[in-house]
C-alpha positions, 0 to 999 in steps of 0.5 A: 568607287570612282570620284565623278560628277555623278557621285558628287550629285548623288551625295548632294541631298544628304547632311554630313557626315554620312556614308554613301554605300553602293550595293551594285559595287558590293555585288560586283566585288562578291562575284569577283572574289567568288570567281577568283579560285575554283570551288572558293566559298566566300564568308563575309566578315560581318565586322567590316560593315553590318548594315542590313542592306549590305547583308541582304545583298550578299545573302541574296547573292549566295554569300556565306557569313563569318559571325563572331558575336550573338548580335551578328549571329541574330542578324544572319538568322533573321535574314534566313541564311542557312546554317551551312553558310555560317561559320565563326572564325573568332578564336574565342567565343562566349558560351552563350554564343556557342549555345545559341549557334548550336541551337540554330545548327551552326557547327563550324568554329575556329580555335587556337587553344586547348581551353577553346576546344574544351569550351566548344566540346562542352557547349557545341559537341561534335562540331567541326573545328579549324585551327587559327595559325599565326603567320607572317603579316609583313606588308599589311597595313594593319597586322593581326598576328599577335592577339590570335593564332598558334605557332605551327609546331603546336597545331598537330597536337591541338588538332589531335586533342580536338579528336580526343574531345570528339570534335571533328578536326576540320581544317586550318585558317590564318590571317595575313593581316588586314589590307595585305599588300604582300601576296607572298604572305598567302603563299608562305601561309599556305606552305605552313598549312600544307605541313600541318596537313601532312603532319595531321595525316600521319596521325590519321587525321584527314583535314578537309577545309582550308580558310584563306582568312581575310586581308584582301586589299582595296585601292587607297593610296599605295600600289595594291595587288589585284584580286586576280594577282593574289588568286594566281599566287594562291592557285600556284601554291595550292597546286604545288603544296597539296596533292588533293585540293582542300575545300577552300573558304575565304573571309573578306570584309574590307574587300567586299565593302570598302570600295562600295562606300564614300564617307562625306564630311564637311570642313567645320574649321580651319587654323594655322598653327606655326607652319602647320595648316589645320582642317577640322571635319565633322567626321573624325577618329571616334565617330567614323575613322578609327583605323586612322589612329594606326596610320591607315590612309584614305584618298581624300577628294574635294570639288576644288582645284588650285594650288595644293597645300599641306594640311593636317586633318582632324575631327570635331571632338575635344580630344587631341587623339582626334587627328586623322591625316597629316601632311595631306596635299589638298586645295585651299578649301573653305569652311563649309566645303565637303571632303570626300573620303574614298573607299571608306565602306569598311570599318567606318560605321562598325567602329563608330561611337558618339564620343563627345556627343558627335554622332556616327555618320548616317548610312545612305544606300543606293543601287547605282552602278554609275557611281563606280564607272570610270567612264562617268564624267569627272567632277569639275573642279576636283583635286586628288589627295597626295601624301608627301 
């Protein structure tokens, strides 16, 4: 989303904090990702933003869905999404989830342990299963390599065990880390996957599906590879490493909805503590910006110009953890001014709580391509956040 006069005016009627979501950008991002590789099937990672309008526009576009819980499953069932467009890449699923998913004919699940295979065999017999690998997450803003994933040396035995349990060893998945800025992570992961493909074939197991997982980045404050650049690296690796092209899946979350949203907050307090200038917003770590506690950076904008000052930006709660940004350069805004937190459509609503009585942002949905047009008239005055 581009910071423009049109965007500022679109936000004017709403009380902060709120998230403005533009469905036209979601459609555009889906088309860009789906068209980036031949035969690529897109499954939206619902955890990024499960707003009903986001799900509806993706379902209408033909997108599939990656679901990890009963509530997520029920949302896509209510939308009438066919079971063939639903998968679950959560490597640990509850028996209740598996039973309900089986009842609505979902039959494709990730795993990364013998125990998970045994559970799937019991609750969803005959299902297609794909193994989650642990791969390098170097260069990702939010590494995801510790909690889930097996070492590649274990994978062939686990896929053979799946066959022994009368499940269908279907494929391989991995996650290169959220907001991955290193396109070589996909290339390296594909090499590992290709070796597992070959090892499984030697055991008489013909794998079919390769999931590229999540991790496609959006623009925040660092140089970011484009979808096209990442897809070109993946395509080259596929042609080099696989004699027969696998069925390709991808599971974007942030890449579909992140830059379709702007989080708008109001400055509710200012202070100077020693040499440090503080701003307090009505949106903070707990009710909107949980990812910032691990250093995740967003671009901040205001409607002001003037000399820039370094600020520490905090949220409204009484908890000292509620600090989102440090050493941010902004104009000297006043109490009552708005701060626009750009490309915040992912993981703002879904992580949000009402801790300390501060409510999560309201969501307001528009269908207005003008909010994303760089040619729109710039908002004046304006300032772009910089990090020192």
